[in-house]
N, C-alpha and C positions, 0 to 999 in steps of 0.2 A: 472312524472319523479321520478326515484329512488334518495333518498337523500344519501344513502350509497350503494356503490358497492365494494365488496371485490372479487378480482379475483386471483385464483391460489395461495392462501396463504399457505406457508409451514413454519413450525416452529418445530425444533428438540431440544431436551435436551440430549446431548450425543448420545446414540444409540436409544433413545426413540423418535419416531415421533409423536408429539402432534397434529400437523395439517398437512395434506397431500393434497395439491392441492385443497384447499377449496374455493368454490364460495358461496357468500352470498350477498343478496341485500334486501333493505327495502325501501318502498315508504313513502312519507309524509302521515300522518294520518293513520298509520297502526301499529298494534301490531303483532310482529313476535315472536313466541316461539322458542327458541333455545333449543332443547330437546336432551338428551343423558345420558348415564350412567356416573358415576364418572370415570374420566380418558378418556372420549370420546373426550376432546379437546374444550369444550364449553367456559370455563373461559379463557383458553389460547387465543382462537380466539378473545374474547372481550378485553382481555388485550392488544392484538395487536392493535385493533381499538382505544383503549383509550390511547395508547402511553406508556403503562407500559412495553411492550415487542416490540422489533423490529423483523419483520418477516425475515426469511432466504431468502424467495422468494415471489413474488406476488406484486400486486398493490392495492391501496385503492383510491377510488374516492368519494369525498364528494360534493354533488350538482353539479355533472357533471365535476368536476375538480380533477385531480390526485393530491394527497397530500402525503407527507411523514410525518407521525405522530411520532415524536421522544420522546414526553413526554406528561403527562396529561395537562400541560399548553398549548401545541399546540392543543390538543384535545378540551380543554375548549374554546379556541379562535375560533375553528371551530364549536362550538355549541354542543359539545358532552359531556355528563356527565355520570358518572357511580356510582350507588348506590351499595356498596359492601355488601356481605352477613354479614360481621361483621362491625357494625356501626363505622364510623370514626368521633366520636363526643367527645368534651371535656366536661366531666360531670360537672365540676365546673363553666362553663359558662352558660348564659341564652340561650334560644332558638334563639333569635335574634342575639346574639353574635356568636353563632355557624354558623348560616346561612350566615352571612356576612364575616366570618373569611377569611382573604386573599384578600377580595374585599370590604373593609370597606368604607362606605361613609365618606367624609371628610368635615369639616368646617375649611377652611384654612389648617393649619398643623395638626389639631386635629381630632380625631374620632368623628363623628357626631352621638352620641348615640341615640338621639331623632329621627333622620331621620331613623336610622336602625330599631328601634322598629316600626315606622310608616310603612316603606316599607314592612317589614316582616308580619306585621298585615294585610296589604292590600293583599299581595300575599296569605296569609292563607285563607282569606275570599273569594277571587276571585276563587280559585281552590277547595274550600270545604275542605281544609286541616286544620281544626280548631284546633289550639293549641295556648296557651298563649305565646306570644313573650317574656314575662317577667319571665316565669317559668325557674328555673334551671333544666338543662337536667337530672341531677342525680335523680330528683323527678318524672320523667316521666315513665309511663309503656312503654313496648317495641313497642306497636302499635303507640304511639305518637312519639317515637324516629325515627321510620320509616318515619313518616311524616316530621320530621325535615330534614332528609337526602334528601327527595324529594324536600323540599323547598329550600335547598342549590342549587340543580340543576336548579330550576326555577329562583332563584335569579340571577344565572349566565346566564340567557336567553338561556338555552339549548333547542335546537329543536330535538336533538337525545338523548334519555334517555335509558341507559342500567341498568337493574335491575338484580342483581345476587342473586338467591334464595330468593326473597323478602318475602315469607310467612313462612320461616323456624321457626320463633318464634312467629307467630301471631295466635290468635284464629280464628275460622271460621268467626265470625262477623267482626273482624279487617281485615281479608283477603278480605271479600266482600266489605268493605269500600275502601280498596286499589284498587280493580278492578274497582270500580265505578269512582274513581279518574283517573285511567288510561284511562277509556273511555272518560272522559272529556278532557284529554290531546289529545287523538286521534281526537276528534271532533275539537279541536283547531289547528289541523294540525301537531302535534308532532309525531315523529316516535319513537316507543318503542320496545326495544329488551328485552325479558324476558328469562333469563337463568334459566332453571329448569330441574328437572327430575321427576316432579310431573305431571302425566297425567291429573288429575282432574282439576288443575288450567289452564293447557294448553287448555283443552276443554272449560273451562269457559271464558277465556279471549282472546285467540289468533284469528287473522284473517288468518294468514298462519303459517305453522310449518316447520322448518328445522331440520331434525334428523341427528345427528352425531353419528358415531360408530367407535371407534379406530382411531379417527383423521380424518375420511373421511365423506363427506356428503353422506348419504344413499338415502335421498329423500327430496325434498321440495314440500309441497302440501297445498292447502287450508284446513282450519280446517273443513269446511263442508263436505269434502270428507273423513275425518279421523274417526276412531273409536278406543277406548281404547285398545282393544286386538291387533289390527293391529299395533298401535304405539309401544306398549310394545315389540312386536316381532321384529320390526325394530330396536329398541334401543339395544336389547341384542342378537339378532340373533337366538332366539329360542322362543317357546311358553311359556308364563308366566301363572301360575295358581294363580288366585287371591283368591280363596276360600281355606280354610284350614279345613281338616277333623280332628275331635277330638273325643276321647272316652267319653262316658257318665260315669261320675264318681259317685260312690255311695255317698249318703248323710252321714253326721256325721263323716267325716274323721277328724283326730286329728288336733288340732292347733299346728303347728310347730314353729311359731314365733308370739310373741305378744309384744306390747309396751303399757305401761300404764301411763297415766297422764304425758306424755312427755312434758317438758318445756325446751326450750333452749334459753338463752339470750347471745347476743354478743354486747359488748360496750353499755350495758344498754338497748338494743332493743330486744324485744321478737321475735325470729324467728320461734319457735314452741310454741303453746299455748294449753296445756292440751290435747294432742293428744292420742287417744286410737285406736289401730288397732289390728286385729287378721288376720293371714294368715294361712289357712288350707293346709294340704297336698292335692295334686291333684287339686289345685286351682291357678288361676292367678287373683290376686287382682290388678286392675288398679288404679293408683293414677293420676288423671287428674288435671292439673293446669297450669296457665300461669307462665313462668319463673319468679323467684324472690318471690314466695309466700310460700317458706319453703320446697319445695320438695328436693332441693339440700341438705339442712341441715338434712332432714329426712333420706336420703340415707347415709349421712356421719355418723350420729348417729348409724344407724343400722349396719354399717360396722366397727365401732370402730374408725373412723377418728375424731369424735368430742364427747365430754362428755356432757351428760344432766346435767342441773342445778337441775331439779326435775324429778321424774318418774323413770321407770325401763324397761329394755328389758328382755324378757323371751324366752328361747329356749327350746323346748320340756317341757314347764311348769316350768323350773328352772330358777331363776334369774341369769343374767350374771353380775358378779361383776367386776368392773373396765374394761370394754370392750376395747380391742385394736384390730387393724387390724389382728395381728398374732393370737390372741385368737379367733376371729370370724372365721378365716380360719380353725383353729383347730376344731371349732364347726360345720364345714361343711357349712358355709355361703359363697357362691360365690358372687362376685361383678363385674357387668359390669358397669363401671363408665360412667357418662354423658359426660365427656370430656376425650376421650381416650388419647389425647396428653399430658395432665398434670397428669392424675391419672392412665391411663391404660397401657401405653407403654413408652419405651425409644427409640426414633426414630433412634439414631445412634448406638444402639445395634443391633445385628443380629436377624433374625427371630427366630432362635432356643433359643437365650437368652431371648427374649421376651415371648416365650411360657412357660418358667418356672419361670417367675418373681413372687415373693411371695412364691414360693415353692422350691426355689433353695437350701434351707438348709435341705430339707427332705433327708432321708437316701438313697433313690433311685437315687438322683441326686448328692449328695455331699459326698465326702470322708472326711478324717480328715483334709486335707490341701487344697484340690482343688475339682472342679467339676469333676464328672465322665463323661468325654466327650462322650464316646461311648454310655452311657445310655441316655445322653441328646440328642444326635444326633438321636438315634433310636426313642426316644419319639417324637422328633420334626418332623421327617420324617413321622411317623405314623399319627400324629395329622394334619399335613399339608395335607396329602392325605385324611384323614377322613373328614376334615372340608373344603375341596376344597379351600385351601389357595394357590392362584396362585402366585408363586415366581420362580425366576430362580434357586435359591438354598436356603437352610435353613441358609446358612452363609451370605446371602445378608443382607445389612442393612435394617431395617424395613422401613426407609424413601423411599426406592425404590418401595414400594408397593402402590397400589391405596388405597384410603380411605376405600373402602368396604373390601378389603383384610386385611387391618390393623385391622378393626373391627372383622373380622373372627379370627384373632390371639387372640384377647381378648376373644371372645366367645369360641374358641377351648380350650384355657387355663382353663377357668372356668369350662366348661362342662367335660373336661377330668379328673378333680379331683372328679367327682361324688358328687357334693354338694347336700345336702338335701333341702337347702333354697337358692334362688338366688334373689339378689337385682339387677334388670335390669333397669338402669337409662338411658333414651333416647337411647335405644339400636340401633336404626336405623337412628339417626340424621345424616344428611349429607351423607348418602349412597344411592346408586342407586337402581332401582326397582328390579334388579336381586338379589342383596345382601339382600334387604329387604325381598324378598320371602324366601330366604335361612334362615335368622335369625329368622323369624317368625316360620318357620317349626321346628327349633331347640328348640325354647322356648316352643312350644306346645308339643314337644316330652318330655321335662322335666316334664311338667304338667301331661301328660298321664302316666308318670312313678311314679307318686305320690309325686313329689317334690312340694314345696311351692314357688310360684313366686310372688314377688312384682314388678310390672311393673310401672315405673314412666315415663310418656310421655306427651309432649305437643301436640302430633299428635293424634287428636281425632279419626281419622279413625283407627289408630293402636290400641288405647285403646278399642274402641267398637268392633273391629274385634277379639282381642285376649282375653280380660278379661272375667272372669266369674262373677265378682263383681267389682264395681267401687266406689271408694271414691274420692270426689272432695275436693281439698285443696285450700283455699283462705285466704290470710293474716295470714298464720301460723296455721289455724284451719281446721279441717275436717267439711265441711259445708253440706255434703250430702253423704249418703252411701246407695247403692241399687244394685240390680242385674243388670247386664249389659244390659239385654234385655229391661229394663224399661227406658233406656236413648236413646236419639238421639243427633245429633250434636248441635241442637239449645238449648236443655235443658242444656247440658254440657257446651256449650259456655257461656250461661247466668250465670250459677253457678260459672264458673271459673273467671268471671269478677265481682263477688260480688252481682249479682242481685238475687232477691228473687226467690225461687223455685216454680214457678206457677203450675207446674205439681203436686207437693206435696200439694199445697193449694187446688187444684181441688179435689184431692183424699180425703182430710180431710173434705170437705164440705158434 
């Protein structure tokens, strides 16, 4: 029997139809992958099931009974939990305190702390989610934080588990561990819905697949009948090319950017530790690392957002004195920030305004007292067309665009200024397969034109696919540097989590 049946679900936001007459079901002891592009309606549909949104039309049946789910509290009472893409944890509390928050065991009128630690420890062992119940969440790596989120669902005795992009910040090893846990859940009879746009994890974990496109179900099928090319085409409505052609670049191209003995401390803690990096023209240097190991600080130092305590940055062999964002832009350093919402765009500004952010004071866009609207509009229309930014109008607010199109605004703005050096931090995080293909092609175009690209990414497939050379960052240090062809996912994943480089040891013997 199906534990969840959603029938004829419709949900609109103004003129945007997020879900159109959607049917979805899942059985006990099954993993269902809900697959689709950004904006396809996946998260909206699951927010309806979890009670965060009320559908405009349609019905929901849980264990054969029609239910009206008006809040997450109702969903939780029905055995439904949702693990969100962005963790909902209190960093200053322990693991156990986070897990029981809102459902605390009591001894009389007081919180029974000892029982909380005992129950969370038992759950942790029972499901192989080994994490210290006494550890403060702020001290945990992201893979462990994911486990805490899942433990919260188990503690609430959930039989239906929704996971929204669960591997977005995990290494391959951590993702494998997660999928092993999900298989244990499946064997214990739980139903799991995996929201994703990653084909690889769909093929690795799912029993069945439901594909959404533009708010509608394209097809539901057993995973054994699916292949990656077919799924990609159903997601985006066209054939996706996974391989990228690139020019063979001559050896000995000049170093366009370098950083020497870079040390950065914040509140007495070293974030970067004596880092040395060279990036040549016609090269993509990949920086691989788990979030929180210094790559954010590295990108911000190289774009003038933070100042080094020790060391120096060199552009074309000359030191950059007192770097600022404005000075780095003048030196033709483009920046694709890792979090477009805080560093890359202003969501309530128009598309055209966002396309000139950072360059608005240049003579071509600005007069003595105001912007040159005709020049800005002409540039914006040309850039939107050239970079396939899909919007109703360049005057629309950026917030009306999908995540992938917002990222294209950032990419288009950077590339239209003809940078010599580009710092691309997590350039495809949170965007769908069609936008990923497009962004990868643009990055390789820059490289083939002789530009220097520093690619910072936690997505190992992306780093291996695009980079000519890879440096691995761990705990603020570069722990390995080699040609990309000499790495595979396992070696990279091990280095990113601080393990010894067995491949290098073998080579040294």
